N, C-alpha and C positions, 0 to 999 in steps of 0.2 A: 579422520578429520576432525579435531578438536574446534568445537564451536563456541564462541562467548556471544552473549546476548547483551547489547547496549540498552540499559533500562531495566526495571525491575517491577513495573507497574503491571496493572492488567493486560494490556494488550502484550507485554512481554513475557505474562505467564502462558497466554495464548500459544505465543511462538515456543517457548519452551515444550509445550504439548504435542504441538507440530514436529518438532525435531525429535522427541522420543516415539512419536510413532513412524516417522521416518526410519528412523534407527530398528524400530521392529521390522520393518518391511526390507531390511539387510541393506538400506541405504547406508553410504560412508559417512556417516554423520554421528559425532558423540559431543553432546553438549557439557558442556563444562563448567558455567554457570553465568551469573550476571554481573555487571557493572551499574551502578547509580549511583547519583551524585547527592541523594538525599540520605544522610549520615544515619536516621535512624532504621532506614533498611540494611545497612551494611551489617552482616555478620548471620542475618536470619536465611532461613531454609524456604525455598519457596518453590513448590511444584516439585519437591526432590532436588533443588540445585540450589547452591549458596549464593549470597549476594558477595562478592569477593573485594569490593572497594568501589571508590570512584571511578568514574568513564577514564580519568587522566592516568590509570594504570594500566591502560591495555596494552602500553609495549611492554608491561613486564611481566605479563602472563603468558607463559607459552600458550599458543594457539596457532590454527590453520585458517581460520576463517569467523566472519563476523557477520551479525544481523543488526539492524539499527532498529530496537522494539520498540518506537515510540510513536503515539498515535497523533501529535501534533506536526503537521505538513513542514512546518518553518525550522522547527526544532530537530526533524528527523533529516531534513535538508542540510542543517548546518551540521550536525554530525558527520553525514554520509560524506560530503565535500571533504571535510578537514580530515578524515583518516584516508579517505581516497588518494588524497594527497600525500600523505604518508605511506601510502604503498599497500594497504590493508586490502585483504580479499573477503569480498562480499558474497555470501552464499543464498540461495534463494531457498526459502523455506515452504515447501509445498505440502499441505495436508494428503494423507494418500487418498481421500475419498473425492478430491478434485477431481473434474472432468476437463481436461485440456486436450485439445485437438493437436495432432502431431506436428502441425507447421507452425504453432504458435511460436513467437518471440518471447522471451521474459527476461528483463534486464537484471543486472545484479543486484543483490540484497532487497529484493521483492518478496513479499510475503501473501501465498495463495492459501487462504484458509478452508476450513471445511466447507462442503456443499458448494464450493465455487465451480462454476462453468463457463469455460472461454472456447468460442466456436472459432471455425479456421481463419487464416488469415489474419488475424488478430495481433498485434504488436503492443507489448506491455514495458513501459519504461523500467530505468532503474530506479530502486528504493522506494516503488510501490504498495499499499495495502490493498488487496483485494478480499474484503472482510466477509463474515462468515455468509454463506448462501448468495451472495449477488452473483448475476449473469452478465456476461459481456459478449454479445454476438459477433456475426462474423464481420471481419475487416473492419473491427475498431483499431482505433490508433490512443492508447493512453499514455500522456507525458510522465516524466520522472515526478518522484515524490507525491506522486497522486494518492488520495484516500477515497476507495468507492467503499462506501460503508454497508453493512449488513443490509440483506432483503433489495438494494439497488437492482434494477434491470436498464441495461444499455441495449437500445436496437441494433440493427445493422449499421456499419460504417459509421460510427459515432467517433466525434475526437474529441478528447479531453486534455486540454493542456497543461502544463507542468504546474504542480502545486496546488491543482484544484482539488475541492472537497465535495463530494457529492453525499448528501446527508443520507440515511437510514430511510429506505423504502422508497427512494425518490422514483422515476422513469422519466428516460431520454428516450424520446423518438428516434426512426432511425434518420441518418444522415445529419444529424446537428451538432454543432461546435458548442463546447462548454469551454471558455476561454481559460487562458492560464491565470492562477489565483482565485478562480473565482468559488464562492460558496454557495452550494444546491442545499435548500432547505429541507428537511426530513419530509418524507411524503408529496413532494411537489412533482409536477410533471412537466417536463422540458417540449415544449413545441416548437422553440424559435430558439436561432443561436443567442447564446449568452455572453457578452462581450469581458473581455478580461478584464479582472479584478473588480468582476461584480458579485453581489450577492443576489439572488433570485429566488422566491418562494411561491408557494402556491399551486393552485390548479385551473387551467394553465399557470407555469411558472412566470412571475412579472419579476422584474428587475425592482428592488427598491433601493440600492445603492450601486453606484455605477462611479468607476475610477479609471477604466481604461477606454480605447475607442470603440466604436461600435463596431459589432462584427459582421463580417458580409453574409446575406442570407444565402443559403443552400435550399435549392428546390428540388423536389423528387423524394422517392421512397427507395429504400434499398429493397 
């Protein structure tokens, strides 16, 4: 399966490394190259793969699957939805060192980086980044286009809404909700539900910007 990577920045090069490692484990994956709208990158070779042109060229280059490898959630979502409407096939890039329970559901286009742990009965949406060394405990529900940054730990039965960003090293205690479009600051500890479209920081995490309705409280521990 020939795979094109949309984006050629740092995250895209991590994705390239994952695809090469998948290939070494006999997965049916053959990375072809990158597409990126930065003209200074076109023609360069990064991680052993060429930057073949702008993203608009996707339809012109023979391929079987695509990964949108851009860290910004909004940009990644826009490209995913646009090319999904064109019938593109999005593959899951899963690092061989990731530990994923057999019943976990992972949506198309998601990236599971090195050292990730996903425990049973969890559901990972489409076009999600589970970044290096993060842990997703049992019965989690992660929405589409989410980025769980390196070193994040999610307790049991955590819900994360579409398009949320949970910053590096943050912790979410069990049975809490991080609403759609939220940003959780690096190193924060989420002990209460965070409303949609809010930014929360600190230990415990406190909302410093709120744009959405108040999230319902969820009592108890997983």
